[in-house]
mmCIF file as gemmi writes it, N, C-alpha and C atoms, coordinates in Angstrom:
data_model
loop_
_atom_site.group_PDB
_atom_site.id
_atom_site.type_symbol
_atom_site.label_atom_id
_atom_site.label_alt_id
_atom_site.label_comp_id
_atom_site.label_asym_id
_atom_site.label_entity_id
_atom_site.label_seq_id
_atom_site.pdbx_PDB_ins_code
_atom_site.Cartn_x
_atom_site.Cartn_y
_atom_site.Cartn_z
_atom_site.occupancy
_atom_site.B_iso_or_equiv
_atom_site.pdbx_formal_charge
_atom_site.auth_seq_id
_atom_site.auth_asym_id
_atom_site.pdbx_PDB_model_num
ATOM 1 N N . UNK Axp A 1 ? 75.287 86.108 93.838 1 0 ? 1 A 1
ATOM 2 C CA . UNK Axp A 1 ? 74.025 86.536 93.259 1 0 ? 1 A 1
ATOM 3 C C . UNK Axp A 1 ? 73.093 87.006 94.377 1 0 ? 1 A 1
ATOM 4 N N . UNK Axp A 2 ? 72.313 87.967 94.081 1 0 ? 2 A 1
ATOM 5 C CA . UNK Axp A 2 ? 71.381 88.553 95.032 1 0 ? 2 A 1
ATOM 6 C C . UNK Axp A 2 ? 70.312 87.533 95.427 1 0 ? 2 A 1
ATOM 7 N N . UNK Axp A 3 ? 69.959 87.498 96.715 1 0 ? 3 A 1
ATOM 8 C CA . UNK Axp A 3 ? 68.972 86.514 97.16 1 0 ? 3 A 1
ATOM 9 C C . UNK Axp A 3 ? 67.585 86.804 96.583 1 0 ? 3 A 1
ATOM 10 N N . UNK Axp A 4 ? 67.291 88.073 96.337 1 0 ? 4 A 1
ATOM 11 C CA . UNK Axp A 4 ? 65.995 88.422 95.742 1 0 ? 4 A 1
ATOM 12 C C . UNK Axp A 4 ? 65.896 87.877 94.312 1 0 ? 4 A 1
ATOM 13 N N . UNK Axp A 5 ? 67.001 87.958 93.574 1 0 ? 5 A 1
ATOM 14 C CA . UNK Axp A 5 ? 67.024 87.419 92.211 1 0 ? 5 A 1
ATOM 15 C C . UNK Axp A 5 ? 66.918 85.892 92.226 1 0 ? 5 A 1
ATOM 16 N N . UNK Axp A 6 ? 67.56 85.267 93.22 1 0 ? 6 A 1
ATOM 17 C CA . UNK Axp A 6 ? 67.485 83.805 93.317 1 0 ? 6 A 1
ATOM 18 C C . UNK Axp A 6 ? 66.066 83.341 93.632 1 0 ? 6 A 1
ATOM 19 N N . UNK Axp A 7 ? 65.356 84.093 94.466 1 0 ? 7 A 1
ATOM 20 C CA . UNK Axp A 7 ? 63.969 83.752 94.767 1 0 ? 7 A 1
ATOM 21 C C . UNK Axp A 7 ? 63.12 83.873 93.509 1 0 ? 7 A 1
ATOM 22 N N . UNK Axp A 8 ? 63.32 84.943 92.745 1 0 ? 8 A 1
ATOM 23 C CA . UNK Axp A 8 ? 62.571 85.106 91.495 1 0 ? 8 A 1
ATOM 24 C C . UNK Axp A 8 ? 62.891 83.984 90.512 1 0 ? 8 A 1
ATOM 25 N N . UNK Axp A 9 ? 64.163 83.615 90.418 1 0 ? 9 A 1
ATOM 26 C CA . UNK Axp A 9 ? 64.575 82.548 89.502 1 0 ? 9 A 1
ATOM 27 C C . UNK Axp A 9 ? 63.972 81.208 89.912 1 0 ? 9 A 1
ATOM 28 N N . UNK Axp A 10 ? 63.998 80.916 91.206 1 0 ? 10 A 1
ATOM 29 C CA . UNK Axp A 10 ? 63.426 79.645 91.658 1 0 ? 10 A 1
ATOM 30 C C . UNK Axp A 10 ? 61.913 79.627 91.499 1 0 ? 10 A 1
ATOM 31 N N . UNK Axp A 11 ? 61.264 80.776 91.664 1 0 ? 11 A 1
ATOM 32 C CA . UNK Axp A 11 ? 59.826 80.857 91.397 1 0 ? 11 A 1
ATOM 33 C C . UNK Axp A 11 ? 59.527 80.572 89.926 1 0 ? 11 A 1
ATOM 34 N N . UNK Axp A 12 ? 60.34 81.125 89.046 1 0 ? 12 A 1
ATOM 35 C CA . UNK Axp A 12 ? 60.143 80.918 87.606 1 0 ? 12 A 1
ATOM 36 C C . UNK Axp A 12 ? 60.386 79.453 87.235 1 0 ? 12 A 1
ATOM 37 N N . UNK Axp A 13 ? 61.414 78.85 87.797 1 0 ? 13 A 1
ATOM 38 C CA . UNK Axp A 13 ? 61.697 77.438 87.52 1 0 ? 13 A 1
ATOM 39 C C . UNK Axp A 13 ? 60.55 76.562 88.02 1 0 ? 13 A 1
ATOM 40 N N . UNK Axp A 14 ? 60.049 76.861 89.204 1 0 ? 14 A 1
ATOM 41 C CA . UNK Axp A 14 ? 58.915 76.107 89.742 1 0 ? 14 A 1
ATOM 42 C C . UNK Axp A 14 ? 57.674 76.247 88.882 1 0 ? 14 A 1
ATOM 43 N N . UNK Axp A 15 ? 57.401 77.462 88.412 1 0 ? 15 A 1
ATOM 44 C CA . UNK Axp A 15 ? 56.22 77.704 87.572 1 0 ? 15 A 1
ATOM 45 C C . UNK Axp A 15 ? 56.338 76.971 86.238 1 0 ? 15 A 1
ATOM 46 N N . UNK Axp A 16 ? 57.512 77.023 85.638 1 0 ? 16 A 1
ATOM 47 C CA . UNK Axp A 16 ? 57.723 76.321 84.362 1 0 ? 16 A 1
ATOM 48 C C . UNK Axp A 16 ? 57.622 74.811 84.569 1 0 ? 16 A 1
ATOM 49 N N . UNK Axp A 17 ? 58.105 74.307 85.699 1 0 ? 17 A 1
ATOM 50 C CA . UNK Axp A 17 ? 58.009 72.879 85.993 1 0 ? 17 A 1
ATOM 51 C C . UNK Axp A 17 ? 56.562 72.437 86.147 1 0 ? 17 A 1
ATOM 52 N N . UNK Axp A 18 ? 55.76 73.262 86.799 1 0 ? 18 A 1
ATOM 53 C CA . UNK Axp A 18 ? 54.333 72.932 86.942 1 0 ? 18 A 1
ATOM 54 C C . UNK Axp A 18 ? 53.661 72.882 85.582 1 0 ? 18 A 1
ATOM 55 N N . UNK Axp A 19 ? 53.96 73.861 84.724 1 0 ? 19 A 1
ATOM 56 C CA . UNK Axp A 19 ? 53.383 73.855 83.379 1 0 ? 19 A 1
ATOM 57 C C . UNK Axp A 19 ? 53.832 72.636 82.577 1 0 ? 19 A 1
ATOM 58 N N . UNK Axp A 20 ? 55.106 72.283 82.689 1 0 ? 20 A 1
ATOM 59 C CA . UNK Axp A 20 ? 55.612 71.104 81.978 1 0 ? 20 A 1
ATOM 60 C C . UNK Axp A 20 ? 54.957 69.834 82.491 1 0 ? 20 A 1
ATOM 61 N N . UNK Axp A 21 ? 54.749 69.76 83.801 1 0 ? 21 A 1
ATOM 62 C CA . UNK Axp A 21 ? 54.103 68.594 84.393 1 0 ? 21 A 1
ATOM 63 C C . UNK Axp A 21 ? 52.67 68.453 83.903 1 0 ? 21 A 1
ATOM 64 N N . UNK Axp A 22 ? 51.928 69.541 83.902 1 0 ? 22 A 1
ATOM 65 C CA . UNK Axp A 22 ? 50.542 69.508 83.418 1 0 ? 22 A 1
ATOM 66 C C . UNK Axp A 22 ? 50.502 69.122 81.939 1 0 ? 22 A 1
ATOM 67 N N . UNK Axp A 23 ? 51.372 69.739 81.147 1 0 ? 23 A 1
ATOM 68 C CA . UNK Axp A 23 ? 51.418 69.447 79.712 1 0 ? 23 A 1
ATOM 69 C C . UNK Axp A 23 ? 51.75 67.974 79.472 1 0 ? 23 A 1
ATOM 70 N N . UNK Axp A 24 ? 52.739 67.446 80.172 1 0 ? 24 A 1
ATOM 71 C CA . UNK Axp A 24 ? 53.161 66.066 79.939 1 0 ? 24 A 1
ATOM 72 C C . UNK Axp A 24 ? 52.09 65.081 80.364 1 0 ? 24 A 1
ATOM 73 N N . UNK Axp A 25 ? 51.382 65.364 81.439 1 0 ? 25 A 1
ATOM 74 C CA . UNK Axp A 25 ? 50.311 64.466 81.874 1 0 ? 25 A 1
ATOM 75 C C . UNK Axp A 25 ? 49.163 64.471 80.869 1 0 ? 25 A 1
ATOM 76 N N . UNK Axp A 26 ? 48.824 65.636 80.337 1 0 ? 26 A 1
ATOM 77 C CA . UNK Axp A 26 ? 47.77 65.701 79.312 1 0 ? 26 A 1
ATOM 78 C C . UNK Axp A 26 ? 48.186 64.919 78.068 1 0 ? 26 A 1
ATOM 79 N N . UNK Axp A 27 ? 49.43 65.069 77.647 1 0 ? 27 A 1
ATOM 80 C CA . UNK Axp A 27 ? 49.917 64.328 76.477 1 0 ? 27 A 1
ATOM 81 C C . UNK Axp A 27 ? 49.877 62.825 76.739 1 0 ? 27 A 1
ATOM 82 N N . UNK Axp A 28 ? 50.304 62.393 77.915 1 0 ? 28 A 1
ATOM 83 C CA . UNK Axp A 28 ? 50.31 60.961 78.217 1 0 ? 28 A 1
ATOM 84 C C . UNK Axp A 28 ? 48.897 60.399 78.267 1 0 ? 28 A 1
ATOM 85 N N . UNK Axp A 29 ? 47.973 61.123 78.877 1 0 ? 29 A 1
ATOM 86 C CA . UNK Axp A 29 ? 46.585 60.658 78.939 1 0 ? 29 A 1
ATOM 87 C C . UNK Axp A 29 ? 46.003 60.559 77.535 1 0 ? 29 A 1
ATOM 88 N N . UNK Axp A 30 ? 46.298 61.54 76.69 1 0 ? 30 A 1
ATOM 89 C CA . UNK Axp A 30 ? 45.82 61.501 75.305 1 0 ? 30 A 1
ATOM 90 C C . UNK Axp A 30 ? 46.397 60.296 74.565 1 0 ? 30 A 1
ATOM 91 N N . UNK Axp A 31 ? 47.672 60.008 74.78 1 0 ? 31 A 1
ATOM 92 C CA . UNK Axp A 31 ? 48.291 58.864 74.112 1 0 ? 31 A 1
ATOM 93 C C . UNK Axp A 31 ? 47.673 57.546 74.569 1 0 ? 31 A 1
ATOM 94 N N . UNK Axp A 32 ? 47.379 57.433 75.845 1 0 ? 32 A 1
ATOM 95 C CA . UNK Axp A 32 ? 46.821 56.186 76.36 1 0 ? 32 A 1
ATOM 96 C C . UNK Axp A 32 ? 45.354 56.007 76 1 0 ? 32 A 1
ATOM 97 N N . UNK Axp A 33 ? 44.583 57.074 76.023 1 0 ? 33 A 1
ATOM 98 C CA . UNK Axp A 33 ? 43.15 56.969 75.737 1 0 ? 33 A 1
ATOM 99 C C . UNK Axp A 33 ? 42.909 56.668 74.268 1 0 ? 33 A 1
ATOM 100 N N . UNK Axp A 34 ? 43.597 57.386 73.392 1 0 ? 34 A 1
ATOM 101 C CA . UNK Axp A 34 ? 43.378 57.204 71.961 1 0 ? 34 A 1
ATOM 102 C C . UNK Axp A 34 ? 44.323 56.187 71.33 1 0 ? 34 A 1
ATOM 103 N N . UNK Axp A 35 ? 45.102 55.512 72.133 1 0 ? 35 A 1
ATOM 104 C CA . UNK Axp A 35 ? 46.026 54.466 71.683 1 0 ? 35 A 1
ATOM 105 C C . UNK Axp A 35 ? 46.983 54.97 70.603 1 0 ? 35 A 1
ATOM 106 N N . UNK Axp A 36 ? 47.502 56.178 70.811 1 0 ? 36 A 1
ATOM 107 C CA . UNK Axp A 36 ? 48.49 56.73 69.888 1 0 ? 36 A 1
ATOM 108 C C . UNK Axp A 36 ? 49.854 56.148 70.246 1 0 ? 36 A 1
ATOM 109 N N . UNK Axp A 37 ? 50.614 55.799 69.274 1 0 ? 37 A 1
ATOM 110 C CA . UNK Axp A 37 ? 51.934 55.204 69.522 1 0 ? 37 A 1
ATOM 111 C C . UNK Axp A 37 ? 53.024 56.125 68.991 1 0 ? 37 A 1
ATOM 112 N N . UNK Axp A 38 ? 53.402 57.1 69.807 1 0 ? 38 A 1
ATOM 113 C CA . UNK Axp A 38 ? 54.509 57.968 69.44 1 0 ? 38 A 1
ATOM 114 C C . UNK Axp A 38 ? 55.814 57.223 69.686 1 0 ? 38 A 1
ATOM 115 N N . UNK Axp A 39 ? 55.897 56.596 70.847 1 0 ? 39 A 1
ATOM 116 C CA . UNK Axp A 39 ? 57.047 55.757 71.167 1 0 ? 39 A 1
ATOM 117 C C . UNK Axp A 39 ? 56.618 54.313 70.972 1 0 ? 39 A 1
ATOM 118 N N . UNK Axp A 40 ? 57.433 53.54 70.314 1 0 ? 40 A 1
ATOM 119 C CA . UNK Axp A 40 ? 57.067 52.16 70.023 1 0 ? 40 A 1
ATOM 120 C C . UNK Axp A 40 ? 57.076 51.291 71.277 1 0 ? 40 A 1
ATOM 121 N N . UNK Axp A 41 ? 58.075 51.477 72.132 1 0 ? 41 A 1
ATOM 122 C CA . UNK Axp A 41 ? 58.208 50.63 73.307 1 0 ? 41 A 1
ATOM 123 C C . UNK Axp A 41 ? 58.468 51.497 74.54 1 0 ? 41 A 1
ATOM 124 N N . UNK Axp A 42 ? 58.134 50.952 75.668 1 0 ? 42 A 1
ATOM 125 C CA . UNK Axp A 42 ? 58.461 51.535 76.963 1 0 ? 42 A 1
ATOM 126 C C . UNK Axp A 42 ? 57.896 52.94 77.16 1 0 ? 42 A 1
ATOM 127 N N . UNK Axp A 43 ? 56.667 53.16 76.729 1 0 ? 43 A 1
ATOM 128 C CA . UNK Axp A 43 ? 56.058 54.47 76.876 1 0 ? 43 A 1
ATOM 129 C C . UNK Axp A 43 ? 55.853 54.823 78.343 1 0 ? 43 A 1
ATOM 130 N N . UNK Axp A 44 ? 55.337 53.871 79.116 1 0 ? 44 A 1
ATOM 131 C CA . UNK Axp A 44 ? 55.07 54.175 80.518 1 0 ? 44 A 1
ATOM 132 C C . UNK Axp A 44 ? 56.362 54.368 81.302 1 0 ? 44 A 1
ATOM 133 N N . UNK Axp A 45 ? 57.393 53.625 80.99 1 0 ? 45 A 1
ATOM 134 C CA . UNK Axp A 45 ? 58.671 53.791 81.684 1 0 ? 45 A 1
ATOM 135 C C . UNK Axp A 45 ? 59.257 55.173 81.398 1 0 ? 45 A 1
ATOM 136 N N . UNK Axp A 46 ? 59.224 55.585 80.152 1 0 ? 46 A 1
ATOM 137 C CA . UNK Axp A 46 ? 59.706 56.911 79.783 1 0 ? 46 A 1
ATOM 138 C C . UNK Axp A 46 ? 58.891 57.985 80.476 1 0 ? 46 A 1
ATOM 139 N N . UNK Axp A 47 ? 57.581 57.778 80.524 1 0 ? 47 A 1
ATOM 140 C CA . UNK Axp A 47 ? 56.704 58.74 81.179 1 0 ? 47 A 1
ATOM 141 C C . UNK Axp A 47 ? 57.043 58.859 82.662 1 0 ? 47 A 1
ATOM 142 N N . UNK Axp A 48 ? 57.198 57.74 83.344 1 0 ? 48 A 1
ATOM 143 C CA . UNK Axp A 48 ? 57.475 57.779 84.776 1 0 ? 48 A 1
ATOM 144 C C . UNK Axp A 48 ? 58.82 58.434 85.077 1 0 ? 48 A 1
ATOM 145 N N . UNK Axp A 49 ? 59.832 58.155 84.269 1 0 ? 49 A 1
ATOM 146 C CA . UNK Axp A 49 ? 61.129 58.781 84.499 1 0 ? 49 A 1
ATOM 147 C C . UNK Axp A 49 ? 61.077 60.285 84.245 1 0 ? 49 A 1
ATOM 148 N N . UNK Axp A 50 ? 60.335 60.705 83.235 1 0 ? 50 A 1
ATOM 149 C CA . UNK Axp A 50 ? 60.24 62.139 82.973 1 0 ? 50 A 1
ATOM 150 C C . UNK Axp A 50 ? 59.438 62.842 84.065 1 0 ? 50 A 1
ATOM 151 N N . UNK Axp A 51 ? 58.405 62.187 84.589 1 0 ? 51 A 1
ATOM 152 C CA . UNK Axp A 51 ? 57.647 62.756 85.703 1 0 ? 51 A 1
ATOM 153 C C . UNK Axp A 51 ? 58.547 62.888 86.929 1 0 ? 51 A 1
ATOM 154 N N . UNK Axp A 52 ? 59.366 61.877 87.184 1 0 ? 52 A 1
ATOM 155 C CA . UNK Axp A 52 ? 60.294 61.944 88.319 1 0 ? 52 A 1
ATOM 156 C C . UNK Axp A 52 ? 61.278 63.101 88.147 1 0 ? 52 A 1
ATOM 157 N N . UNK Axp A 53 ? 61.759 63.307 86.928 1 0 ? 53 A 1
ATOM 158 C CA . UNK Axp A 53 ? 62.673 64.42 86.667 1 0 ? 53 A 1
ATOM 159 C C . UNK Axp A 53 ? 62.022 65.768 86.886 1 0 ? 53 A 1
ATOM 160 N N . UNK Axp A 54 ? 60.795 65.92 86.404 1 0 ? 54 A 1
ATOM 161 C CA . UNK Axp A 54 ? 60.083 67.185 86.581 1 0 ? 54 A 1
ATOM 162 C C . UNK Axp A 54 ? 59.792 67.43 88.06 1 0 ? 54 A 1
ATOM 163 N N . UNK Axp A 55 ? 59.384 66.389 88.788 1 0 ? 55 A 1
ATOM 164 C CA . UNK Axp A 55 ? 59.125 66.543 90.22 1 0 ? 55 A 1
ATOM 165 C C . UNK Axp A 55 ? 60.403 66.877 90.991 1 0 ? 55 A 1
ATOM 166 N N . UNK Axp A 56 ? 61.521 66.274 90.6 1 0 ? 56 A 1
ATOM 167 C CA . UNK Axp A 56 ? 62.796 66.6 91.241 1 0 ? 56 A 1
ATOM 168 C C . UNK Axp A 56 ? 63.162 68.06 91 1 0 ? 56 A 1
ATOM 169 N N . UNK Axp A 57 ? 62.929 68.539 89.798 1 0 ? 57 A 1
ATOM 170 C CA . UNK Axp A 57 ? 63.181 69.94 89.482 1 0 ? 57 A 1
ATOM 171 C C . UNK Axp A 57 ? 62.288 70.853 90.315 1 0 ? 57 A 1
ATOM 172 N N . UNK Axp A 58 ? 61.022 70.484 90.464 1 0 ? 58 A 1
ATOM 173 C CA . UNK Axp A 58 ? 60.09 71.284 91.255 1 0 ? 58 A 1
ATOM 174 C C . UNK Axp A 58 ? 60.499 71.311 92.727 1 0 ? 58 A 1
ATOM 175 N N . UNK Axp A 59 ? 60.85 70.168 93.295 1 0 ? 59 A 1
ATOM 176 C CA . UNK Axp A 59 ? 61.231 70.125 94.7 1 0 ? 59 A 1
ATOM 177 C C . UNK Axp A 59 ? 62.552 70.843 94.945 1 0 ? 59 A 1
ATOM 178 N N . UNK Axp A 60 ? 63.471 70.759 93.999 1 0 ? 60 A 1
ATOM 179 C CA . UNK Axp A 60 ? 64.717 71.508 94.122 1 0 ? 60 A 1
ATOM 180 C C . UNK Axp A 60 ? 64.47 73.006 94.124 1 0 ? 60 A 1
ATOM 181 N N . UNK Axp A 61 ? 63.601 73.467 93.228 1 0 ? 61 A 1
ATOM 182 C CA . UNK Axp A 61 ? 63.254 74.887 93.196 1 0 ? 61 A 1
ATOM 183 C C . UNK Axp A 61 ? 62.554 75.304 94.483 1 0 ? 61 A 1
ATOM 184 N N . UNK Axp A 62 ? 61.71 74.431 95.023 1 0 ? 62 A 1
ATOM 185 C CA . UNK Axp A 62 ? 61.025 74.732 96.278 1 0 ? 62 A 1
ATOM 186 C C . UNK Axp A 62 ? 62.009 74.874 97.431 1 0 ? 62 A 1
ATOM 187 N N . UNK Axp A 63 ? 62.964 73.974 97.53 1 0 ? 63 A 1
ATOM 188 C CA . UNK Axp A 63 ? 63.941 74.022 98.611 1 0 ? 63 A 1
ATOM 189 C C . UNK Axp A 63 ? 64.801 75.281 98.505 1 0 ? 63 A 1
ATOM 190 N N . UNK Axp A 64 ? 65.248 75.6 97.29 1 0 ? 64 A 1
ATOM 191 C CA . UNK Axp A 64 ? 66.045 76.81 97.092 1 0 ? 64 A 1
ATOM 192 C C . UNK Axp A 64 ? 65.222 78.046 97.435 1 0 ? 64 A 1
ATOM 193 N N . UNK Axp A 65 ? 63.96 78.051 97.036 1 0 ? 65 A 1
ATOM 194 C CA . UNK Axp A 65 ? 63.087 79.182 97.32 1 0 ? 65 A 1
ATOM 195 C C . UNK Axp A 65 ? 62.922 79.374 98.819 1 0 ? 65 A 1
ATOM 196 N N . UNK Axp A 66 ? 62.672 78.314 99.548 1 0 ? 66 A 1
ATOM 197 C CA . UNK Axp A 66 ? 62.498 78.41 101 1 0 ? 66 A 1
ATOM 198 C C . UNK Axp A 66 ? 63.788 78.898 101.658 1 0 ? 66 A 1
ATOM 199 N N . UNK Axp A 67 ? 64.934 78.356 101.241 1 0 ? 67 A 1
ATOM 200 C CA . UNK Axp A 67 ? 66.201 78.767 101.84 1 0 ? 67 A 1
ATOM 201 C C . UNK Axp A 67 ? 66.466 80.255 101.637 1 0 ? 67 A 1
ATOM 202 N N . UNK Axp A 68 ? 66.288 80.736 100.411 1 0 ? 68 A 1
ATOM 203 C CA . UNK Axp A 68 ? 66.581 82.136 100.155 1 0 ? 68 A 1
ATOM 204 C C . UNK Axp A 68 ? 65.529 83.064 100.755 1 0 ? 68 A 1
ATOM 205 N N . UNK Axp A 69 ? 64.285 82.634 100.842 1 0 ? 69 A 1
ATOM 206 C CA . UNK Axp A 69 ? 63.28 83.459 101.519 1 0 ? 69 A 1
ATOM 207 C C . UNK Axp A 69 ? 63.605 83.576 103.001 1 0 ? 69 A 1
ATOM 208 N N . UNK Axp A 70 ? 64.031 82.487 103.626 1 0 ? 70 A 1
ATOM 209 C CA . UNK Axp A 70 ? 64.416 82.554 105.031 1 0 ? 70 A 1
ATOM 210 C C . UNK Axp A 70 ? 65.639 83.448 105.22 1 0 ? 70 A 1
ATOM 211 N N . UNK Axp A 71 ? 66.567 83.403 104.285 1 0 ? 71 A 1
ATOM 212 C CA . UNK Axp A 71 ? 67.745 84.275 104.366 1 0 ? 71 A 1
ATOM 213 C C . UNK Axp A 71 ? 67.335 85.739 104.248 1 0 ? 71 A 1
ATOM 214 N N . UNK Axp A 72 ? 66.424 86.035 103.349 1 0 ? 72 A 1
ATOM 215 C CA . UNK Axp A 72 ? 65.955 87.415 103.199 1 0 ? 72 A 1
ATOM 216 C C . UNK Axp A 72 ? 65.24 87.89 104.452 1 0 ? 72 A 1
ATOM 217 N N . UNK Axp A 73 ? 64.445 87.018 105.057 1 0 ? 73 A 1
ATOM 218 C CA . UNK Axp A 73 ? 63.738 87.392 106.288 1 0 ? 73 A 1
ATOM 219 C C . UNK Axp A 73 ? 64.735 87.643 107.41 1 0 ? 73 A 1
ATOM 220 N N . UNK Axp A 74 ? 65.756 86.801 107.534 1 0 ? 74 A 1
ATOM 221 C CA . UNK Axp A 74 ? 66.768 86.974 108.579 1 0 ? 74 A 1
ATOM 222 C C . UNK Axp A 74 ? 67.545 88.272 108.374 1 0 ? 74 A 1
ATOM 223 N N . UNK Axp A 75 ? 67.899 88.585 107.137 1 0 ? 75 A 1
ATOM 224 C CA . UNK Axp A 75 ? 68.617 89.83 106.863 1 0 ? 75 A 1
ATOM 225 C C . UNK Axp A 75 ? 67.752 91.035 107.165 1 0 ? 75 A 1
ATOM 226 N N . UNK Axp A 76 ? 66.484 90.961 106.839 1 0 ? 76 A 1
ATOM 227 C CA . UNK Axp A 76 ? 65.567 92.072 107.097 1 0 ? 76 A 1
ATOM 228 C C . UNK Axp A 76 ? 65.425 92.297 108.598 1 0 ? 76 A 1
ATOM 229 N N . UNK Axp A 77 ? 65.274 91.222 109.369 1 0 ? 77 A 1
ATOM 230 C CA . UNK Axp A 77 ? 65.14 91.347 110.814 1 0 ? 77 A 1
ATOM 231 C C . UNK Axp A 77 ? 66.425 91.866 111.445 1 0 ? 77 A 1
ATOM 232 N N . UNK Axp A 78 ? 67.559 91.477 110.896 1 0 ? 78 A 1
ATOM 233 C CA . UNK Axp A 78 ? 68.836 91.937 111.425 1 0 ? 78 A 1
ATOM 234 C C . UNK Axp A 78 ? 68.997 93.441 111.209 1 0 ? 78 A 1
ATOM 235 N N . UNK Axp A 79 ? 68.539 93.938 110.073 1 0 ? 79 A 1
ATOM 236 C CA . UNK Axp A 79 ? 68.618 95.366 109.788 1 0 ? 79 A 1
ATOM 237 C C . UNK Axp A 79 ? 67.667 96.162 110.673 1 0 ? 79 A 1
ATOM 238 N N . UNK Axp A 80 ? 66.525 95.606 111.019 1 0 ? 80 A 1
ATOM 239 C CA . UNK Axp A 80 ? 65.556 96.305 111.863 1 0 ? 80 A 1
ATOM 240 C C . UNK Axp A 80 ? 66.042 96.398 113.303 1 0 ? 80 A 1
ATOM 241 N N . UNK Axp A 81 ? 66.845 95.437 113.766 1 0 ? 81 A 1
ATOM 242 C CA . UNK Axp A 81 ? 67.328 95.427 115.144 1 0 ? 81 A 1
ATOM 243 C C . UNK Axp A 81 ? 68.398 96.479 115.395 1 0 ? 81 A 1
ATOM 244 N N . UNK Axp A 82 ? 69.098 96.911 114.354 1 0 ? 82 A 1
ATOM 245 C CA . UNK Axp A 82 ? 70.161 97.881 114.533 1 0 ? 82 A 1
ATOM 246 C C . UNK Axp A 82 ? 69.566 99.26 114.829 1 0 ? 82 A 1
ATOM 247 N N . UNK Axp A 83 ? 70.226 100.02 115.721 1 0 ? 83 A 1
ATOM 248 C CA . UNK Axp A 83 ? 69.714 101.366 115.999 1 0 ? 83 A 1
ATOM 249 C C . UNK Axp A 83 ? 69.888 102.259 114.785 1 0 ? 83 A 1
ATOM 250 N N . UNK Axp A 84 ? 69.034 103.255 114.647 1 0 ? 84 A 1
ATOM 251 C CA . UNK Axp A 84 ? 69.145 104.148 113.483 1 0 ? 84 A 1
ATOM 252 C C . UNK Axp A 84 ? 70.452 104.939 113.541 1 0 ? 84 A 1
ATOM 253 N N . UNK Axp A 85 ? 71.02 105.198 112.395 1 0 ? 85 A 1
ATOM 254 C CA . UNK Axp A 85 ? 72.274 105.94 112.317 1 0 ? 85 A 1
ATOM 255 C C . UNK Axp A 85 ? 72.003 107.434 112.538 1 0 ? 85 A 1
ATOM 256 N N . UNK Axp A 86 ? 72.933 108.072 113.246 1 0 ? 86 A 1
ATOM 257 C CA . UNK Axp A 86 ? 72.801 109.507 113.475 1 0 ? 86 A 1
ATOM 258 C C . UNK Axp A 86 ? 73.356 110.244 112.279 1 0 ? 86 A 1
ATOM 259 N N . UNK Axp A 87 ? 72.654 111.247 111.856 1 0 ? 87 A 1
ATOM 260 C CA . UNK Axp A 87 ? 73.108 112.047 110.737 1 0 ? 87 A 1
ATOM 261 C C . UNK Axp A 87 ? 73.634 113.377 111.263 1 0 ? 87 A 1
ATOM 262 N N . UNK Axp A 88 ? 74.614 113.925 110.592 1 0 ? 88 A 1
ATOM 263 C CA . UNK Axp A 88 ? 75.173 115.226 110.98 1 0 ? 88 A 1
ATOM 264 C C . UNK Axp A 88 ? 74.342 116.329 110.35 1 0 ? 88 A 1
ATOM 265 N N . UNK Axp A 89 ? 73.959 117.261 111.166 1 0 ? 89 A 1
ATOM 266 C CA . UNK Axp A 89 ? 73.236 118.438 110.653 1 0 ? 89 A 1
ATOM 267 C C . UNK Axp A 89 ? 74.22 119.574 110.439 1 0 ? 89 A 1
ATOM 268 N N . UNK Axp A 90 ? 74.149 120.219 109.302 1 0 ? 90 A 1
ATOM 269 C CA . UNK Axp A 90 ? 75.046 121.344 109.009 1 0 ? 90 A 1
ATOM 270 C C . UNK Axp A 90 ? 74.528 122.617 109.553 1 0 ? 90 A 1
């Protein structure tokens, strides 16, 4: 897969993870403040595990993004170091 596409994909995954994290925190705060009981037991445990999952997804996307951006920069610099190709004139 193209490194440019992988960077775009990891950016999209990171953005969706941030939105999911914000949404889930708002839902949890609403549940705790208004004493809503969607889950009967272990609400905080479920919340913490889901937050850990979302954060793991975000950090994974960040690491992939950094790796592929560095690869793109290295490839770009490698292409700039090469002398220009001579063209044949007719």
